[in-house]
C-alpha positions as CSV (number, residue, x, y, z in Angstrom):
1,M,19.5,8.2,20.1
2,E,16.9,10.5,21.9
3,I,14.1,7.9,22.4
4,Y,16.6,5.2,23.4
5,K,18.2,7.5,26.0
6,N,14.6,8.5,27.1
7,L,13.9,4.7,27.8
8,L,17.2,4.3,29.6
9,N,16.5,7.3,31.8
10,T,12.9,6.1,32.6
11,I,14.3,2.8,33.6
12,E,16.8,4.4,35.8
13,I,14.3,6.8,37.6
14,K,11.3,4.5,37.8
15,G,12.9,1.0,38.1
16,A,11.4,-0.2,34.6
17,A,9.4,1.4,31.8
18,Y,6.0,0.5,30.8
19,L,4.7,0.8,27.1
20,V,1.3,-0.1,25.6
21,L,0.9,-1.6,22.3
22,L,-1.5,0.1,19.8
23,D,-2.5,-2.1,16.9
24,P,-4.4,0.0,14.3
25,D,-6.3,-3.1,13.2
26,K,-7.6,-3.7,16.8
27,I,-8.5,-0.2,18.1
28,S,-11.2,1.9,16.7
29,D,-11.0,5.6,15.8
30,A,-13.6,6.3,18.5
31,K,-11.7,4.5,21.3
32,L,-8.1,5.7,20.3
33,V,-8.1,9.3,21.9
34,P,-9.9,8.4,25.0
35,F,-7.6,5.3,25.5
36,I,-4.5,7.3,25.0
37,H,-5.7,9.9,27.5
38,H,-6.5,7.2,30.1
39,C,-3.0,5.6,29.5
40,E,-1.4,9.0,30.1
41,K,-3.2,9.7,33.4
42,S,-2.4,6.2,34.4
43,G,1.4,6.5,34.1
44,V,2.2,4.8,30.9
45,D,5.6,5.7,29.5
46,G,5.1,5.6,25.8
47,F,3.3,3.6,23.0
48,L,4.4,0.9,20.6
49,I,2.5,1.2,17.2
50,G,2.1,-1.6,14.7
51,G,0.7,-5.0,14.1
52,S,1.5,-8.4,12.3
53,L,-0.8,-7.5,9.3
54,M,-2.1,-4.0,9.3
55,I,-5.0,-4.6,7.2
56,S,-7.1,-1.6,8.0
57,G,-6.2,2.1,8.1
58,N,-3.2,4.1,7.2
59,L,0.0,4.0,9.5
60,D,0.9,7.6,8.9
61,S,-2.6,8.9,9.7
62,F,-2.9,6.6,12.8
63,I,0.6,7.8,14.0
64,D,-0.4,11.4,13.4
65,R,-3.5,10.9,15.5
66,V,-1.5,9.4,18.3
67,K,1.1,12.3,18.1
68,S,-1.6,15.0,18.1
69,T,-3.2,13.5,21.2
70,T,-0.1,12.9,23.3
71,S,3.5,13.9,23.9
72,L,4.5,10.4,25.0
73,P,6.9,8.6,22.7
74,A,5.3,6.8,19.7
75,I,7.6,3.9,18.7
76,I,6.8,1.7,15.6
77,F,6.7,-2.0,16.3
78,P,6.8,-3.2,12.8
79,G,5.1,-6.3,11.4
80,S,6.6,-5.8,8.1
81,I,8.8,-3.4,5.9
82,N,5.7,-1.4,5.1
83,Q,5.4,-0.2,8.6
84,V,7.8,2.7,8.5
85,S,6.7,6.2,8.9
86,P,8.5,9.6,9.2
87,I,5.8,10.8,11.7
88,A,7.0,8.3,14.5
89,D,9.6,9.2,17.0
90,A,11.5,5.9,16.6
91,I,11.2,2.3,15.3
92,L,12.3,-1.1,16.9
93,F,14.5,-2.4,14.2
94,L,13.7,-5.9,14.9
95,S,15.8,-9.1,14.1
96,V,14.3,-12.5,15.0
97,I,17.4,-13.8,16.5
98,S,15.5,-16.8,17.9
99,G,14.9,-18.2,14.5
100,R,16.8,-19.4,11.5
101,N,14.7,-17.7,8.9
102,A,17.4,-15.5,7.1
103,E,14.7,-13.1,5.8
104,H,13.7,-12.1,9.4
105,L,17.2,-12.2,10.7
106,I,18.6,-9.7,8.1
107,G,16.9,-10.0,4.7
108,K,14.0,-7.7,5.1
109,H,16.2,-5.3,7.1
110,V,18.3,-4.7,4.0
111,V,15.2,-3.3,2.3
112,A,13.9,-1.5,5.3
113,S,17.1,0.2,6.2
114,S,16.9,2.9,3.4
115,L,13.3,3.5,4.2
116,V,14.1,4.2,7.8
117,K,16.9,6.5,6.8
118,K,14.7,8.4,4.5
119,A,12.1,8.7,7.1
120,N,14.6,10.1,9.5
121,I,13.4,8.3,12.4
122,E,15.5,6.8,15.3
123,P,16.2,3.0,14.8
124,I,16.6,1.1,18.0
125,S,18.2,-2.4,17.2
126,T,16.3,-5.1,18.9
127,G,17.0,-8.8,19.3
128,Y,13.6,-10.5,19.1
129,I,13.2,-13.8,20.7
130,L,10.0,-15.6,20.2
131,V,9.1,-17.8,23.3
132,E,6.7,-20.8,23.4
133,S,3.5,-19.6,24.9
134,G,1.0,-22.4,24.8
135,K,-0.3,-21.9,21.2
136,T,1.0,-20.7,17.7
137,T,0.9,-17.0,17.8
138,T,0.7,-14.6,14.9
139,A,4.4,-13.6,15.3
140,V,5.5,-17.2,15.2
141,Y,3.3,-18.0,12.1
142,M,4.3,-14.8,10.2
143,S,8.1,-15.2,10.8
144,G,8.1,-19.1,10.0
145,S,10.3,-19.5,13.1
146,L,10.1,-22.0,15.8
147,P,9.8,-20.3,19.4
148,V,12.4,-21.1,22.1
149,P,10.9,-23.8,24.4
150,R,9.5,-22.5,27.5
151,N,11.6,-24.9,29.6
152,K,14.9,-23.9,28.0
153,P,15.9,-20.6,29.6
154,E,19.6,-21.4,28.8
155,I,18.7,-21.2,25.1
156,A,17.0,-17.8,25.4
157,A,20.0,-16.6,27.6
158,A,22.7,-17.7,25.1
159,T,20.6,-16.3,22.1
160,A,20.2,-12.9,24.0
161,L,23.8,-12.7,24.8
162,A,24.8,-13.3,21.1
163,G,22.3,-10.5,20.3
164,E,24.2,-8.1,22.7
165,Y,27.4,-9.1,21.3
166,L,26.2,-8.5,17.8
167,G,25.3,-4.9,18.9
168,M,21.6,-5.0,19.8
169,K,20.4,-2.3,22.1
170,L,17.4,-4.3,23.4
171,I,16.4,-7.7,23.9
172,Y,12.6,-8.5,23.4
173,L,11.2,-11.6,24.8
174,E,8.0,-12.1,23.1
175,A,5.3,-14.7,24.1
176,G,3.0,-13.2,21.4
177,S,-0.3,-11.3,21.2
178,G,-2.9,-13.2,23.1
179,A,-0.6,-15.7,24.4
180,E,-1.8,-18.3,26.8
181,E,1.2,-18.0,28.9
182,A,3.7,-15.2,29.6
183,V,7.4,-15.6,29.3
184,P,8.5,-17.7,32.2
185,N,9.9,-15.8,35.1
186,E,12.9,-18.3,35.0
187,M,13.6,-17.4,31.4
188,V,13.5,-13.6,32.1
189,K,15.9,-14.0,35.1
190,A,18.4,-16.1,33.0
191,V,18.5,-13.5,30.2
192,A,18.7,-10.5,32.5
193,E,21.6,-12.2,34.4
194,E,23.5,-12.9,31.2
195,C,23.0,-9.5,29.4
196,T,23.8,-5.9,30.4
197,I,21.2,-4.3,27.8
198,P,17.6,-3.7,28.8
199,I,15.2,-6.8,28.6
200,V,11.8,-6.2,27.1
201,V,9.0,-8.5,27.9
202,G,5.6,-8.9,26.3
203,G,2.7,-11.2,25.6
204,G,0.4,-12.9,27.9
205,I,0.6,-10.3,30.8
206,R,-2.9,-10.0,32.0
207,N,-2.5,-8.6,35.5
208,A,-0.3,-6.3,37.5
209,Q,1.2,-9.1,39.7
210,T,2.6,-10.8,36.6
211,A,4.0,-7.6,35.3
212,R,5.7,-7.0,38.7
213,A,7.1,-10.5,38.6
214,K,8.8,-10.0,35.3
215,V,10.4,-6.8,36.5
216,E,11.5,-8.5,39.8
217,N,13.3,-11.1,37.7
218,G,15.1,-8.5,35.5
219,A,12.8,-7.1,33.0
220,S,13.5,-3.5,32.2
221,I,10.5,-2.8,29.9
222,I,7.1,-4.3,30.1
223,I,4.7,-4.3,27.0
224,T,1.0,-5.0,27.1
225,G,-1.5,-4.7,24.3
226,N,-4.1,-7.4,23.7
227,F,-5.5,-7.2,27.4
228,F,-6.5,-3.6,27.0
229,E,-8.4,-3.9,23.7
230,N,-11.3,-4.7,26.2
231,E,-12.4,-1.4,27.5
232,N,-13.6,-3.0,30.6
233,N,-9.9,-3.6,31.5
234,W,-8.9,0.1,31.1
235,D,-9.1,1.0,34.9
236,L,-6.3,-1.5,35.5
237,I,-3.7,0.3,33.5
238,K,-2.7,2.3,36.5
239,D,-2.2,-0.8,38.5
240,F,0.1,-2.2,35.6
241,A,2.1,1.0,35.7
242,Q,2.6,1.1,39.4
243,A,3.6,-2.5,39.5
244,V,6.2,-1.8,36.8
245,H,7.5,1.4,38.3
246,F,8.8,-0.1,41.4
247,K,11.1,2.9,42.4
248,L,8.2,5.3,42.6
249,P,5.9,5.6,45.6
250,I,2.4,4.0,45.1
251,E,-0.2,6.6,44.4
252,V,-3.5,6.1,46.2
């Protein structure tokens, strides 16, 4: 419960938490350490680690490099049951509750549960809701699940509430990596008003104003990833962090 409690504490103190996704397939070894240092000094609260395919590299060695570079939490964001490592601090135990594919609702979790226990890392049960984003994302394709329509916030809200009643600790509204459009503010608000657990929002967030809007509508954790694969955008990380941390004074 240590990492989950850490997230709750960060939300309480800062207003919301800001996590950056590190995809081993998308960031080179040469850029990893300087990027992490840049995130640290910019106010990032922790890292999600994982990807839909994980074609290149070794997850253990990648997480080890992250852990040797920073004391910020390293949380696995798994794209498959193979993405479990004892080196990580925690893992999002994701169930695609927006879909009807039994394998991604519970099937793969049966196999993964013993791996997570053996790895002795903290599982954070997360209701994963895929949201229509203007194109077919990797998450939608790989899960074989239809996303929730953008104009149906009531479906997302009811799905999220069901996830909370099933014991989920987080609800993750996911537009997807490289999404054309972020999760609609109306949907974030509808879900936040219905649930009492933290709402995570990711995908398609390309500026600090969008991140702030998600927080103002009830998001407790903001995730960015694809946008910062471009090194030219790194200087904007601080703006994102300050937008998310609305309880903290703005640093000049």
